[in-house]
Backbone as numpy.savetxt, mean C-alpha at the origin, in Angstrom:
# Nx Ny Nz CAx CAy CAz Cx Cy Cz
-13.55 18.70 -4.78 -13.33 17.29 -4.47 -12.23 17.17 -3.42
-12.24 16.11 -2.66 -11.35 15.95 -1.52 -10.51 14.69 -1.64
-9.22 14.82 -1.28 -8.36 13.66 -1.12 -7.98 13.54 0.35
-7.77 12.32 0.80 -7.43 12.04 2.19 -6.00 11.49 2.22
-5.07 12.31 2.69 -3.65 11.97 2.61 -3.20 11.19 3.84
-2.37 10.19 3.60 -1.76 9.41 4.66 -0.28 9.21 4.38
0.40 8.60 5.33 1.83 8.31 5.18 2.07 6.90 5.70
2.95 6.16 5.02 3.20 4.78 5.39 4.19 4.62 6.53
3.84 3.77 7.49 4.76 3.54 8.61 6.03 2.81 8.18
6.02 2.19 7.00 7.26 1.56 6.52 8.31 2.60 6.14
7.95 3.86 6.15 8.90 4.95 5.97 9.21 5.68 7.26
8.76 5.10 8.38 8.99 5.71 9.70 9.43 4.64 10.70
10.24 3.69 10.24 10.57 2.53 11.08 11.53 2.87 12.21
12.15 4.04 12.19 13.03 4.44 13.29 12.27 5.13 14.42
10.97 5.29 14.26 10.13 5.90 15.30 9.26 4.83 15.95
9.01 5.00 17.26 7.97 4.19 17.89 6.64 4.50 17.21
5.75 3.51 17.19 4.49 3.71 16.48 3.70 4.87 17.06
3.62 4.98 18.38 2.88 6.09 18.98 3.45 7.43 18.53
4.79 7.51 18.47 5.43 8.75 18.04 5.17 9.02 16.56
5.22 7.97 15.75 4.96 8.14 14.32 3.54 8.64 14.07
2.57 8.06 14.77 1.19 8.48 14.60 0.99 9.92 15.06
1.61 10.28 16.17 1.52 11.66 16.64 2.12 12.64 15.66
3.26 12.27 15.07 3.90 13.12 14.06 2.96 13.35 12.88
2.37 12.29 12.37 1.52 12.43 11.19 0.29 13.28 11.49
-0.29 13.09 12.67 -1.44 13.92 13.04 -1.04 15.38 13.15
0.11 15.65 13.75 0.58 17.03 13.90 0.83 17.69 12.55
1.29 16.91 11.58 1.57 17.46 10.25 0.31 17.68 9.43
-0.80 17.11 9.87 -2.05 17.30 9.16 -2.48 16.15 8.29
-1.78 15.02 8.36 -2.24 13.84 7.64 -3.56 13.35 8.24
-4.38 12.78 7.39 -5.66 12.24 7.85 -5.61 10.76 8.17
-4.52 10.10 7.77 -4.47 8.67 8.00 -3.08 8.11 7.88
-3.01 6.78 7.98 -1.73 6.09 8.00 -1.87 4.76 7.28
-0.85 4.42 6.51 -0.72 3.07 5.97 0.12 2.27 6.95
-0.52 1.42 7.73 0.13 0.73 8.85 0.63 -0.64 8.39
1.95 -0.75 8.23 2.55 -2.04 7.87 2.70 -2.90 9.11
2.17 -4.11 9.05 2.31 -5.04 10.16 3.73 -5.59 10.16
4.52 -5.18 11.16 5.92 -5.58 11.24 6.37 -5.53 12.69
7.54 -6.09 12.94 7.99 -6.30 14.32 8.17 -5.01 15.09
8.53 -3.90 14.40 8.86 -2.69 15.14 7.64 -1.83 15.49
6.49 -2.10 14.90 5.31 -1.27 15.13 4.14 -2.11 15.67
3.54 -2.89 14.82 2.45 -3.78 15.25 2.78 -5.17 14.70
3.38 -5.99 15.57 3.91 -7.29 15.16 2.78 -8.30 15.01
2.51 -8.78 13.79 1.40 -9.72 13.62 1.66 -11.10 14.20
2.91 -11.37 14.59 3.26 -12.67 15.15 3.33 -12.63 16.68
3.12 -11.47 17.28 3.27 -11.34 18.73 2.11 -12.00 19.47
2.38 -12.60 20.63 1.30 -13.25 21.39 0.26 -12.26 21.92
0.66 -11.00 22.08 -0.28 -10.00 22.60 -0.87 -9.14 21.49
-0.97 -9.70 20.28 -1.44 -8.92 19.13 -2.82 -8.31 19.37
-3.73 -9.05 19.96 -5.09 -8.55 20.14 -5.11 -7.32 21.03
-4.43 -7.37 22.16 -4.41 -6.22 23.07 -3.66 -5.05 22.46
-2.56 -5.35 21.80 -1.79 -4.28 21.17 -2.61 -3.61 20.07
-3.37 -4.38 19.32 -4.22 -3.81 18.27 -5.26 -2.87 18.87
-5.82 -3.26 20.01 -6.80 -2.39 20.67 -6.15 -1.08 21.13
-4.92 -1.17 21.60 -4.20 0.04 22.00 -3.98 0.96 20.80
-3.59 0.37 19.68 -3.38 1.17 18.47 -4.69 1.79 18.02
-5.78 1.05 18.10 -7.09 1.60 17.72 -7.41 2.82 18.58
-7.17 2.73 19.88 -7.45 3.87 20.76 -6.57 5.06 20.39
-5.32 4.80 20.06 -4.41 5.88 19.67 -4.88 6.53 18.36
-5.25 5.74 17.39 -5.75 6.28 16.13 -7.00 7.12 16.35
-7.89 6.62 17.19 -9.13 7.34 17.46 -8.85 8.67 18.14
-7.94 8.66 19.10 -7.63 9.90 19.83 -7.01 10.95 18.92
-6.31 10.51 17.88 -5.66 11.44 16.96 -6.52 11.76 15.74
-7.65 11.07 15.59 -8.51 11.29 14.44 -7.93 10.78 13.14
-7.13 9.71 13.21 -6.48 9.17 12.02 -7.23 7.96 11.47
-7.38 7.92 10.16 -7.88 6.74 9.47 -6.70 5.80 9.21
-7.01 4.56 8.79 -5.93 3.58 8.64 -6.26 2.59 7.53
-5.23 2.17 6.82 -5.29 0.97 6.00 -4.18 0.05 6.49
-4.39 -1.25 6.42 -3.41 -2.22 6.89 -2.60 -2.72 5.70
-1.28 -2.59 5.79 -0.39 -3.02 4.72 0.42 -4.24 5.18
0.76 -5.10 4.23 1.38 -6.38 4.58 2.69 -6.61 3.83
3.40 -5.53 3.53 4.63 -5.64 2.75 5.90 -5.72 3.57
5.81 -6.06 4.86 7.02 -6.18 5.68 7.98 -7.20 5.05
9.25 -6.88 5.05 10.21 -7.68 4.29 10.52 -9.03 4.93
10.66 -9.07 6.25 11.16 -10.28 6.90 10.26 -10.74 8.05
9.00 -10.41 8.01 8.12 -10.70 9.13 7.86 -12.20 9.30
7.92 -12.97 8.22 7.71 -14.41 8.30 9.01 -15.21 8.23
9.99 -14.70 7.52 11.24 -15.43 7.31 12.39 -14.45 7.47
13.26 -14.63 8.47 14.34 -13.67 8.72 15.45 -13.71 7.67
15.37 -14.64 6.73 16.43 -14.77 5.73 15.97 -14.52 4.30
14.66 -14.54 4.07 14.15 -14.36 2.71 13.22 -13.15 2.67
13.61 -12.15 1.92 12.77 -10.97 1.78 11.41 -11.36 1.19
10.35 -10.94 1.87 8.97 -11.21 1.47 8.67 -12.71 1.35
9.48 -13.52 2.03 9.23 -14.95 1.99 8.55 -15.43 3.27
7.85 -16.54 3.19 7.38 -17.18 1.96 6.25 -16.38 1.33
6.08 -16.55 0.03 5.04 -15.81 -0.68 3.84 -16.71 -0.97
2.84 -16.12 -1.56 1.66 -16.88 -1.97 1.95 -17.83 -3.13
3.16 -17.73 -3.69 3.56 -18.55 -4.84 4.61 -19.58 -4.47
4.93 -19.70 -3.20 6.00 -20.60 -2.77 5.72 -22.04 -3.23
6.75 -22.76 -3.67 6.53 -24.16 -4.08 6.00 -25.05 -2.96
6.32 -24.71 -1.72 5.91 -25.53 -0.59 4.52 -25.09 -0.11
3.60 -26.04 -0.04 2.22 -25.71 0.33 2.12 -25.15 1.74
2.91 -25.69 2.67 2.87 -25.18 4.05 3.39 -23.74 4.11
4.38 -23.43 3.28 4.91 -22.07 3.25 3.86 -21.11 2.70
3.19 -21.51 1.64 2.12 -20.67 1.11 1.03 -20.46 2.17
0.74 -21.51 2.91 -0.30 -21.42 3.94 0.09 -20.43 5.03
1.40 -20.31 5.31 1.85 -19.35 6.32 1.57 -17.92 5.86
1.79 -17.65 4.57 1.49 -16.32 4.05 -0.02 -16.08 4.05
-0.79 -17.07 3.67 -2.24 -16.93 3.72 -2.71 -16.63 5.14
-2.16 -17.35 6.11 -2.55 -17.14 7.51 -2.21 -15.72 7.96
-1.07 -15.20 7.51 -0.71 -13.83 7.85 -1.73 -12.84 7.29
-2.16 -13.07 6.06 -3.12 -12.15 5.45 -4.49 -12.25 6.13
-4.89 -13.44 6.52 -6.14 -13.58 7.28 -6.02 -12.83 8.61
-4.87 -12.96 9.25 -4.64 -12.22 10.50 -4.70 -10.72 10.25
-4.16 -10.28 9.11 -4.21 -8.86 8.77 -5.65 -8.38 8.61
-6.50 -9.21 8.03 -7.92 -8.86 7.92 -8.54 -8.72 9.30
-8.20 -9.61 10.21 -8.73 -9.51 11.58 -8.25 -8.23 12.26
-6.98 -7.90 12.07 -6.44 -6.66 12.63 -7.17 -5.46 12.03
-7.36 -5.49 10.72 -8.04 -4.38 10.05 -9.46 -4.20 10.57
-10.15 -5.30 10.81 -11.51 -5.20 11.34 -11.51 -4.56 12.73
-10.55 -4.94 13.56 -10.44 -4.37 14.90 -10.11 -2.88 14.84
-9.28 -2.49 13.88 -8.87 -1.08 13.76 -9.90 -0.22 13.04
-10.84 -0.85 12.34 -11.75 -0.09 11.50 -11.09 0.40 10.23
-10.15 -0.38 9.71 -9.41 0.01 8.51 -10.30 -0.03 7.27
-9.92 0.75 6.26 -10.74 0.77 5.05 -10.31 -0.27 4.03
-9.15 -0.93 4.23 -8.71 -1.98 3.31 -7.51 -2.70 3.90
-7.25 -3.90 3.36 -6.01 -4.63 3.62 -5.26 -4.76 2.30
-4.01 -4.35 2.32 -3.15 -4.40 1.13 -2.38 -5.71 1.09
-2.15 -6.23 -0.12 -1.28 -7.39 -0.28 -0.69 -7.38 -1.69
0.21 -8.33 -1.97 0.73 -8.52 -3.33 0.97 -10.00 -3.57
1.26 -10.35 -4.82 1.34 -11.76 -5.20 2.64 -12.41 -4.79
3.75 -11.70 -4.92 5.07 -12.29 -4.78 5.68 -12.59 -6.14
6.99 -12.87 -6.13 7.73 -13.18 -7.34 7.54 -14.65 -7.71
7.36 -14.92 -8.98 7.24 -16.31 -9.43 8.55 -17.06 -9.19
8.53 -18.16 -8.46 9.77 -18.92 -8.22 10.37 -19.40 -9.53
11.70 -19.44 -9.62 12.35 -19.89 -10.85 11.85 -21.27 -11.28
11.61 -21.40 -12.58 11.18 -22.68 -13.13 9.72 -22.99 -12.98
8.95 -22.07 -12.41 7.52 -22.31 -12.20 6.72 -21.87 -13.41
5.95 -22.75 -14.04 5.10 -22.33 -15.16 4.07 -21.30 -14.72
3.73 -20.41 -15.64 2.79 -19.34 -15.30 1.46 -19.88 -14.81
0.94 -20.91 -15.47 -0.35 -21.47 -15.05 -0.29 -22.00 -13.62
0.83 -22.61 -13.27 1.00 -23.12 -11.90 1.03 -21.98 -10.90
1.75 -20.91 -11.25 1.84 -19.76 -10.35 0.47 -19.12 -10.13
-0.30 -18.95 -11.20 -1.63 -18.36 -11.04 -2.55 -19.27 -10.23
-2.42 -20.56 -10.41 -3.24 -21.50 -9.63 -2.90 -21.40 -8.15
-1.61 -21.33 -7.83 -1.21 -21.17 -6.43 -1.77 -19.88 -5.86
-1.70 -18.81 -6.64 -2.16 -17.52 -6.15 -3.66 -17.55 -5.86
-4.44 -18.06 -6.77 -5.89 -18.07 -6.55 -6.27 -18.95 -5.36
-5.61 -20.10 -5.23 -5.92 -20.98 -4.10 -5.50 -20.36 -2.78
-4.35 -19.69 -2.76 -3.86 -19.10 -1.52 -4.69 -17.89 -1.10
-5.25 -17.17 -2.07 -6.04 -15.99 -1.75 -7.47 -16.31 -1.34
-7.97 -17.47 -1.70 -9.38 -17.78 -1.43 -9.75 -17.67 0.04
-8.98 -18.24 0.99 -9.34 -18.07 2.40 -9.27 -16.61 2.86
-8.37 -15.84 2.27 -8.25 -14.43 2.64 -9.48 -13.66 2.17
-9.90 -13.94 0.96 -11.10 -13.28 0.44 -12.34 -13.67 1.23
-12.40 -14.91 1.69 -13.52 -15.33 2.53 -13.52 -14.57 3.86
-12.33 -14.40 4.45 -12.23 -13.63 5.69 -12.59 -12.17 5.45
-12.14 -11.62 4.32 -12.45 -10.23 3.99 -13.95 -10.04 3.81
-14.59 -11.01 3.18 -16.03 -10.93 2.97 -16.78 -10.95 4.31
-16.35 -11.83 5.22 -16.99 -11.89 6.54 -16.82 -10.59 7.31
-15.66 -9.96 7.16 -15.35 -8.75 7.94 -15.79 -7.47 7.26
-16.14 -7.55 5.99 -16.50 -6.34 5.27 -15.32 -5.44 4.98
-14.12 -6.04 4.90 -12.89 -5.29 4.64 -12.37 -5.67 3.26
-12.25 -4.75 2.31 -11.73 -5.11 1.00 -10.29 -5.59 1.08
-9.95 -6.58 0.25 -8.58 -7.01 0.06 -8.07 -6.35 -1.21
-7.11 -5.45 -1.06 -6.64 -4.62 -2.18 -5.26 -5.09 -2.62
-5.21 -5.87 -3.69 -3.95 -6.43 -4.15 -3.22 -5.41 -5.03
-1.91 -5.37 -4.88 -1.09 -4.36 -5.55 -0.28 -4.97 -6.69
-0.42 -4.45 -7.91 0.52 -4.81 -8.96 1.92 -4.30 -8.61
2.87 -5.19 -8.56 4.22 -4.87 -8.08 5.24 -5.26 -9.15
6.10 -4.33 -9.58 7.11 -4.66 -10.60 7.92 -5.89 -10.21
8.07 -6.82 -11.15 8.82 -8.03 -10.90 8.02 -9.17 -10.33
6.79 -8.91 -9.89 5.95 -9.96 -9.32 5.12 -10.64 -10.41
4.51 -11.77 -10.05 3.57 -12.42 -10.98 2.48 -11.44 -11.38
1.87 -10.80 -10.39 0.86 -9.79 -10.65 1.56 -8.44 -10.65
1.97 -8.00 -11.85 2.82 -6.81 -11.97 2.10 -5.61 -12.56
1.01 -5.83 -13.28 0.35 -4.76 -14.02 -1.15 -4.77 -13.76
-1.80 -3.72 -14.23 -3.26 -3.68 -14.13 -3.90 -4.80 -14.95
-3.30 -5.14 -16.08 -3.83 -6.27 -16.86 -3.77 -7.56 -16.05
-2.70 -7.73 -15.27 -2.59 -8.91 -14.42 -3.68 -8.91 -13.34
-3.98 -7.74 -12.80 -5.06 -7.65 -11.81 -6.38 -8.14 -12.40
-6.68 -7.69 -13.60 -7.93 -8.11 -14.22 -7.91 -9.60 -14.57
-6.73 -10.12 -14.89 -6.62 -11.57 -15.12 -6.97 -12.33 -13.84
-6.46 -11.85 -12.70 -6.78 -12.48 -11.42 -8.26 -12.39 -11.13
-8.86 -11.24 -11.37 -10.30 -11.10 -11.16 -11.07 -12.17 -11.93
-10.67 -12.37 -13.18 -11.35 -13.36 -13.99 -11.17 -14.77 -13.47
-9.95 -15.10 -13.03 -9.69 -16.44 -12.51 -10.51 -16.71 -11.25
-10.73 -15.69 -10.44 -11.44 -15.85 -9.18 -12.95 -15.66 -9.31
-13.41 -15.29 -10.50 -14.84 -15.05 -10.68 -15.28 -13.69 -10.19
-14.37 -12.72 -10.18 -14.68 -11.33 -9.80 -15.35 -11.24 -8.43
-14.69 -11.74 -7.37 -15.30 -11.71 -6.04 -15.44 -10.28 -5.51
-16.51 -10.03 -4.80 -16.77 -8.68 -4.29 -15.68 -8.10 -3.42
-15.06 -8.87 -2.51 -14.05 -8.28 -1.62 -12.74 -7.92 -2.31
-12.50 -8.41 -3.53 -11.23 -8.17 -4.20 -11.21 -6.79 -4.83
-10.24 -5.98 -4.41 -10.04 -4.67 -4.99 -8.59 -4.46 -5.35
-8.27 -3.23 -5.68 -6.95 -2.88 -6.21 -6.25 -1.87 -5.31
-4.97 -2.14 -5.03 -4.07 -1.10 -4.54 -3.33 -0.54 -5.75
-3.51 0.72 -6.04 -2.83 1.36 -7.16 -1.68 2.20 -6.63
-0.46 1.84 -7.04 0.72 2.62 -6.69 1.03 3.52 -7.88
0.94 4.83 -7.67 1.11 5.79 -8.76 2.51 5.69 -9.37
3.52 5.50 -8.54 4.88 5.36 -9.06 5.03 4.15 -9.95
4.37 3.05 -9.59 4.45 1.84 -10.42 3.83 2.08 -11.79
2.78 2.89 -11.84 2.20 3.23 -13.15 3.24 3.93 -14.02
3.97 4.87 -13.45 5.02 5.56 -14.19 6.13 4.60 -14.58
6.44 3.66 -13.72 7.56 2.76 -13.92 7.34 1.82 -15.10
6.17 1.16 -15.17 6.07 0.08 -16.16 4.76 -0.05 -16.90
3.72 0.69 -16.55 2.47 0.56 -17.30 2.58 1.25 -18.67
1.87 0.72 -19.67 1.85 1.37 -20.98 1.10 2.70 -20.91
0.07 2.75 -20.10 -0.73 3.97 -19.94 -0.06 4.92 -18.96
-0.42 6.19 -19.03 0.10 7.19 -18.09 -0.54 6.98 -16.73
0.04 7.55 -15.66 -0.60 7.45 -14.35 -2.04 7.96 -14.35
-2.30 9.04 -15.05 -3.67 9.57 -15.11 -4.60 8.57 -15.78
-4.16 7.98 -16.88 -4.98 6.98 -17.56 -5.18 5.74 -16.70
-4.14 5.36 -15.96 -4.27 4.20 -15.06 -5.35 4.45 -14.01
-5.38 5.65 -13.46 -6.38 5.99 -12.45 -7.78 5.90 -13.05
-7.95 6.49 -14.22 -9.27 6.49 -14.85 -9.71 5.06 -15.19
-8.78 4.26 -15.70 -9.14 2.90 -16.11 -9.45 1.99 -14.92
-8.81 2.26 -13.78 -8.96 1.36 -12.62 -9.93 1.89 -11.57
-10.53 3.03 -11.82 -11.36 3.69 -10.81 -12.40 2.78 -10.15
-13.11 1.92 -10.90 -14.15 1.11 -10.23 -13.61 0.12 -9.20
-12.31 -0.18 -9.27 -11.75 -1.20 -8.39 -10.80 -0.62 -7.33
-10.63 0.69 -7.32 -9.70 1.30 -6.37 -10.18 1.11 -4.94
-9.32 0.52 -4.12 -9.61 0.38 -2.70 -8.49 0.95 -1.83
-7.33 1.19 -2.44 -6.20 1.79 -1.72 -5.27 2.41 -2.76
-4.66 3.54 -2.39 -3.73 4.22 -3.29 -2.44 4.54 -2.55
-1.33 4.23 -3.18 0.00 4.62 -2.70 0.58 5.63 -3.69
1.38 6.55 -3.17 1.87 7.61 -4.04 3.29 8.00 -3.66
4.10 8.21 -4.66 5.48 8.68 -4.54 5.94 9.04 -5.94
7.13 9.58 -6.06 7.68 9.87 -7.39 8.45 8.66 -7.89
8.64 8.58 -9.21 9.36 7.46 -9.81 9.74 7.83 -11.23
10.70 7.08 -11.79 11.12 7.27 -13.17 10.73 6.05 -14.01
10.58 6.29 -15.29 10.21 5.21 -16.21 11.27 4.11 -16.21
10.84 2.87 -15.99 11.73 1.72 -16.07 12.62 1.52 -14.88
12.45 2.31 -13.83 13.30 2.21 -12.64 12.41 2.07 -11.41
12.40 0.90 -10.79 11.55 0.67 -9.63 12.27 1.17 -8.38
12.21 2.46 -8.17 12.80 3.10 -7.00 11.84 4.17 -6.51
11.35 4.00 -5.29 10.42 4.96 -4.71 11.19 6.22 -4.33
10.80 7.35 -4.92 11.54 8.60 -4.75 10.69 9.66 -4.06
11.34 10.54 -3.28 10.62 11.71 -2.75 10.06 12.54 -3.90
8.99 13.24 -3.62 8.34 14.07 -4.64 9.31 15.10 -5.19
9.33 15.22 -6.52 10.22 16.13 -7.19 11.50 15.50 -7.68
11.79 14.28 -7.23 13.02 13.59 -7.66 12.79 12.66 -8.84
11.55 12.51 -9.27 11.24 11.62 -10.39 10.65 12.39 -11.56
9.77 11.74 -12.31 9.27 12.29 -13.57 7.77 12.57 -13.57
7.08 12.30 -12.49 5.61 12.36 -12.51 5.12 13.80 -12.38
4.14 14.15 -13.19 3.45 15.44 -13.10 2.25 15.25 -12.18
2.33 15.75 -10.96 1.35 15.37 -9.94 0.02 16.11 -9.97
-0.07 17.38 -10.36 -1.40 18.01 -10.34 -2.46 17.26 -11.14
-2.20 16.81 -12.37 -3.24 16.04 -13.06 -3.50 14.67 -12.43
-2.49 14.08 -11.81 -2.68 12.80 -11.12 -3.65 12.98 -9.95
-3.42 14.00 -9.15 -4.28 14.24 -7.99 -5.69 14.62 -8.43
-5.79 15.39 -9.51 -7.11 15.75 -10.03 -7.86 14.51 -10.52
-7.13 13.59 -11.16 -7.77 12.35 -11.63 -8.25 11.50 -10.47
-7.47 11.44 -9.40 -7.90 10.69 -8.21 -9.17 11.29 -7.63
-9.21 12.61 -7.54 -10.40 13.26 -6.99 -11.61 13.02 -7.88
-11.41 13.07 -9.19 -12.52 12.87 -10.12 -13.02 11.43 -10.12
-12.19 10.50 -9.65 -12.57 9.09 -9.65 -13.57 8.74 -8.56
-13.80 9.65 -7.63 -14.66 9.41 -6.47 -14.06 8.41 -5.49
-12.77 8.11 -5.62 -12.09 7.29 -4.62 -12.06 8.07 -3.31
-12.45 7.43 -2.22 -12.55 8.12 -0.94 -11.72 7.47 0.15
-10.87 6.52 -0.22 -9.94 5.96 0.76 -8.72 6.84 0.92
-7.72 6.30 1.60 -6.49 7.05 1.83 -5.59 7.03 0.60
-4.88 8.13 0.39 -3.80 8.21 -0.58 -2.52 8.32 0.23
-1.75 7.24 0.29 -0.67 7.09 1.27 0.70 7.25 0.62
1.49 8.16 1.15 2.87 8.34 0.68 3.67 7.08 1.01
4.37 6.55 0.01 5.05 5.25 0.13 6.54 5.42 -0.14
7.32 5.60 0.94 8.77 5.76 0.83 9.46 4.77 1.77
9.43 3.47 1.44 9.88 2.44 2.39 11.38 2.37 2.59
12.15 3.10 1.80 13.61 3.07 1.96 14.16 4.39 2.48
13.29 5.17 3.11 13.70 6.51 3.54 13.43 6.78 5.02
13.40 5.74 5.83 13.11 5.95 7.25 14.16 6.81 7.94
15.39 6.79 7.44 16.44 7.60 8.06 16.09 9.09 8.03
15.24 9.50 7.09 14.81 10.89 6.99 13.29 10.99 7.09
12.67 10.01 7.75 11.22 9.92 7.75 10.47 11.16 8.22
10.80 11.71 9.40 10.03 12.87 9.86 10.09 14.07 8.90
11.28 14.34 8.35 11.40 15.46 7.42 10.67 15.18 6.11
10.77 13.95 5.61 10.08 13.62 4.37 8.56 13.60 4.56
8.10 13.22 5.73 6.66 13.29 5.99 6.19 14.74 5.88
7.00 15.66 6.39 6.64 17.08 6.33 6.69 17.60 4.89
7.81 17.37 4.20 7.94 17.90 2.85 6.96 17.25 1.88
6.60 16.00 2.14 5.66 15.31 1.25 4.27 15.93 1.31
3.78 16.19 2.52 2.44 16.77 2.61 2.44 18.20 2.09
3.54 18.93 2.31 3.63 20.27 1.74 3.59 20.21 0.21
4.32 19.27 -0.37 4.36 19.13 -1.83 2.98 18.80 -2.38
2.31 17.83 -1.77 1.01 17.41 -2.28 -0.03 18.52 -2.14
0.01 19.24 -1.04 -0.93 20.35 -0.87 -0.69 21.43 -1.92
0.58 21.72 -2.18 0.88 22.74 -3.19 0.42 22.27 -4.56
0.63 20.98 -4.86 0.18 20.44 -6.15 -1.34 20.50 -6.28
-2.03 20.30 -5.17 -3.49 20.36 -5.20 -4.00 21.76 -5.51
-3.27 22.77 -5.08 -3.73 24.14 -5.30 -3.71 24.51 -6.77
-3.02 23.72 -7.59 -3.00 24.00 -9.03 -4.27 23.53 -9.72
-5.13 22.83 -8.99 -6.44 22.42 -9.51 -7.50 23.06 -8.63
-8.30 23.95 -9.19 -9.22 24.75 -8.39 -10.26 23.92 -7.67
-10.59 22.74 -8.19 -11.63 21.93 -7.57 -11.13 20.93 -6.57
-9.84 20.96 -6.25 -9.26 19.92 -5.40 -8.81 20.52 -4.09
-9.08 19.83 -3.00 -8.67 20.30 -1.69 -8.46 19.11 -0.77
-7.73 19.34 0.32 -7.70 18.38 1.41 -8.71 18.83 2.44
-8.94 18.01 3.44 -9.94 18.36 4.45 -9.32 18.99 5.67
-8.01 19.24 5.64 -7.34 19.88 6.76 -6.55 21.06 6.25
-6.38 22.14 7.04 -5.63 23.30 6.60 -4.16 22.99 6.46
-3.50 23.71 5.58 -2.08 23.49 5.37 -1.28 23.84 6.61
-0.22 23.08 6.86 0.68 23.34 7.97 1.85 24.16 7.45
2.15 25.33 8.03 3.26 26.13 7.54 4.56 25.35 7.60
5.38 25.49 6.56 6.68 24.83 6.55 7.59 25.44 7.59
8.42 24.62 8.25 9.32 25.11 9.27 10.73 25.28 8.74
11.04 24.77 7.53 12.35 24.91 6.89 12.20 24.49 5.44
13.02 25.35 4.96 12.86 25.03 3.58 12.99 23.46 3.18
19.65 3.91 -7.62 18.62 3.62 -8.65 18.88 2.22 -9.32
17.69 1.77 -9.14 17.83 0.37 -9.58 16.90 0.08 -10.75
17.39 -0.52 -11.86 16.52 -0.87 -12.98 15.66 -2.07 -12.62
14.70 -2.39 -13.45 13.74 -3.44 -13.13 13.89 -4.61 -14.10
14.87 -5.49 -13.91 14.91 -6.71 -14.70 13.82 -7.66 -14.25
13.60 -8.71 -15.04 12.59 -9.70 -14.68 12.91 -10.28 -13.31
11.89 -10.29 -12.43 12.05 -10.87 -11.11 12.54 -9.90 -10.06
12.83 -8.65 -10.45 13.35 -7.70 -9.48 12.21 -7.00 -8.77
12.38 -6.80 -7.47 11.36 -6.11 -6.68 12.05 -5.39 -5.55
12.63 -4.19 -5.81 13.44 -3.50 -4.81 12.71 -3.13 -3.54
11.36 -3.02 -3.54 10.65 -2.65 -2.32 10.87 -3.68 -1.23
């Protein structure tokens, strides 16, 4: 069985996008989780269409696959992290986030991406749960319509501290929306370790029919901190074997958004780690040969979202 490894550009923000893509291709990654943000591919820029075409040509020349991620911290509001969200009390603010996600679907279609990632956002203080879920379903409806037209899955991510924080919450959203075809799941393996009742392996097996995007990193129980491989508690060989057995064929993207200062080195050590972990399962492989190595905490209270 084969896994397709990628690396997130939110962990390479100190590199120009062309340089980041070249680095990942040289290291043997098959794809990239491309976060739409000001330093790489700015979704608010007037030349977005032409810039997207340039990125598509670069991806094609390097043989890289792509998923579009929308977790940029300040792309819409320079003062509020991840603001405004799909749960914002102000309808116009929610509409701005919806418009960004629709734009992300358009970018993904131009790039030939296999999915668009998103998340719900944190429930504003004093907001009843029913109100928050109603806002979320209404705000996502135009995005799902755009995804359906483009044939690009919208893969929502359960995020610690958000309204949609767990796999159970994902299934609740599916039910509220009537289980629309374009709606899929972004599964973050570290988040499974952090707060799900089930193990990461069980989470993969339980969510396999809805997997449209996978993020991976190390993490500790009860601590929402994305860690380099080996610094947390996850046993990765069975996790990778479970992913392969699930028949998921999208990208499995390393997600280290707070480590750009060491991005190039962590990109190298991460792919080395994952390849070594894969060798512990005889039926698991990547589709590219290994690259020889060249050299050898925050808790999660309610409402917290360190990413």
